[in-house]
C-alpha positions as CSV (number, residue, x, y, z in Angstrom):
1,S,-179.2,-159.1,11.6
2,Y,-174.9,-158.5,12.9
3,L,-175.8,-160.0,16.1
4,K,-177.5,-163.5,14.1
5,S,-174.0,-163.3,11.6
6,L,-171.9,-162.5,14.5
7,V,-173.6,-165.6,16.6
8,A,-173.6,-167.2,14.0
9,D,-169.3,-167.5,12.9
10,L,-168.9,-168.4,16.8
11,V,-171.3,-171.7,16.4
12,D,-169.6,-172.3,13.1
13,E,-166.2,-171.7,15.0
14,V,-166.9,-173.6,17.6
15,K,-167.7,-176.3,15.1
16,S,-164.3,-176.5,13.8
17,L,-162.5,-176.0,17.1
18,R,-165.5,-179.4,18.8
19,S,-164.2,-181.3,15.0
20,N,-160.0,-180.9,15.7
21,L,-160.8,-181.8,19.1
22,E,-161.8,-185.0,18.5
23,I,-159.6,-185.4,16.3
24,V,-156.8,-184.7,17.9
25,K,-158.3,-186.8,20.5
26,E,-158.2,-189.8,18.4
27,R,-154.3,-189.1,17.8
28,S,-153.7,-188.6,21.1
29,V,-155.5,-192.7,22.3
30,I,-154.5,-194.3,18.8
31,E,-150.6,-192.8,19.9
32,V,-150.8,-194.0,23.5
33,E,-152.5,-197.7,22.5
34,L,-149.1,-198.0,20.0
35,I,-146.5,-197.4,23.0
36,P,-146.8,-201.3,24.5
37,I,-146.7,-202.2,20.5
38,M,-143.9,-200.6,19.7
39,D,-141.9,-201.5,22.5
40,R,-142.5,-205.3,22.5
41,R,-140.7,-204.2,18.7
42,R,-138.1,-202.5,19.2
43,K,-137.4,-205.2,22.3
44,S,-137.6,-208.5,19.8
45,I,-136.0,-206.4,17.2
46,Q,-132.7,-205.8,20.5
47,V,-132.8,-209.6,20.9
48,L,-132.5,-210.4,16.9
49,G,-130.0,-207.7,16.3
50,M,-128.2,-210.1,19.3
51,I,-129.0,-213.1,17.8
52,L,-126.9,-212.0,14.6
53,D,-124.2,-210.8,16.8
54,Q,-124.7,-215.1,18.3
55,I,-124.8,-216.6,14.5
56,T,-121.6,-213.6,13.6
57,E,-119.4,-215.2,16.4
58,V,-119.8,-218.4,15.1
59,V,-119.4,-217.9,12.3
60,N,-116.0,-216.0,12.8
61,V,-114.9,-217.9,15.2
62,K,-115.5,-221.4,13.0
63,S,-113.8,-219.3,10.2
64,S,-110.6,-219.8,12.1
65,V,-110.3,-223.1,12.6
66,A,-109.0,-223.3,8.8
67,G,-106.0,-221.1,10.0
68,L,-104.9,-222.6,13.5
69,I,-104.9,-226.2,11.1
70,A,-103.0,-224.8,8.8
71,S,-100.6,-223.0,10.9
72,G,-100.3,-225.9,13.3
73,D,-102.2,-225.1,16.0
74,F,-104.2,-228.3,16.6
75,L,-105.2,-226.8,20.3
76,G,-106.2,-223.5,19.4
77,A,-108.5,-225.2,16.5
78,V,-110.0,-228.2,19.1
79,E,-110.6,-225.0,21.3
80,A,-111.9,-223.4,18.4
81,I,-114.4,-225.8,17.2
82,H,-116.1,-226.1,21.2
83,K,-116.3,-222.4,21.3
84,A,-118.4,-222.7,18.3
85,R,-120.6,-225.9,19.2
86,S,-120.9,-224.5,22.3
87,L,-122.7,-220.9,20.9
88,L,-124.9,-224.0,18.4
89,T,-125.7,-225.9,21.3
90,N,-126.5,-222.8,23.2
91,T,-124.2,-222.9,25.9
92,H,-122.1,-220.5,26.6
93,N,-123.7,-217.0,27.5
94,H,-122.1,-213.6,27.1
95,H,-124.9,-211.8,25.6
96,H,-126.6,-208.5,27.4
97,I,-130.7,-207.6,27.5
98,D,-130.8,-203.8,28.8
99,G,-134.9,-203.8,30.4
100,D,-136.3,-201.1,32.3
101,G,-135.4,-202.5,36.4
102,E,-137.3,-200.9,39.1
103,N,-137.6,-197.2,39.3
104,G,-136.4,-197.1,35.4
105,Q,-132.5,-197.9,36.2
106,Q,-131.4,-200.6,33.2
107,Q,-130.4,-203.7,35.0
108,Q,-128.5,-206.5,32.4
109,Q,-129.4,-210.2,32.1
110,Q,-127.4,-212.9,30.6
111,R,-129.0,-214.3,27.8
112,C,-127.7,-216.8,25.1
113,F,-130.4,-218.5,22.0
114,P,-130.6,-221.5,20.9
115,L,-128.9,-221.5,17.0
116,G,-129.4,-225.0,16.7
117,K,-132.4,-224.8,15.4
118,V,-130.9,-221.9,13.4
119,V,-131.6,-223.6,9.5
120,A,-128.3,-221.7,7.6
121,L,-126.1,-222.9,10.7
122,H,-127.1,-226.6,9.9
123,K,-123.7,-227.1,7.7
124,I,-121.6,-225.3,9.7
125,N,-121.5,-227.6,13.2
126,D,-121.0,-230.5,10.2
127,Q,-118.2,-228.5,8.8
128,L,-116.8,-228.0,12.8
129,A,-116.6,-232.7,13.3
130,Q,-114.9,-232.6,10.0
131,Y,-112.3,-229.6,11.2
132,E,-112.4,-232.2,14.4
133,N,-111.6,-235.1,12.5
134,L,-108.9,-233.1,10.9
135,V,-107.5,-232.6,14.2
136,V,-107.9,-235.5,15.4
137,R,-106.4,-238.0,13.3
């Protein structure tokens, strides 16, 4: 009877260990499956951050035009207008994406994003045209 209870306890312990091992195995498989998904999400967030940096640069350049016009620096204003338009039309490369290259080393690629499709920036192009009219006249 002592031997029977000992064997029964050990059988219960083995069942518990198998159950716990199955839970660990499921979690490990799920975590491994999440790695590529999380990597794509990380890259998307990096791209979004670069787009926001580019939008901020457009807004900052556009904001400087009024000050340049007020100070009489019409050439600087025209250059700022041109720079803002080049950022909007995707003809100005300056952002970098870090990616894993061969042997795990980081490499950089230049990348610029088309901001003309961003609805919030539609009025900026109109404002740049108005500034340009002021400078040219």
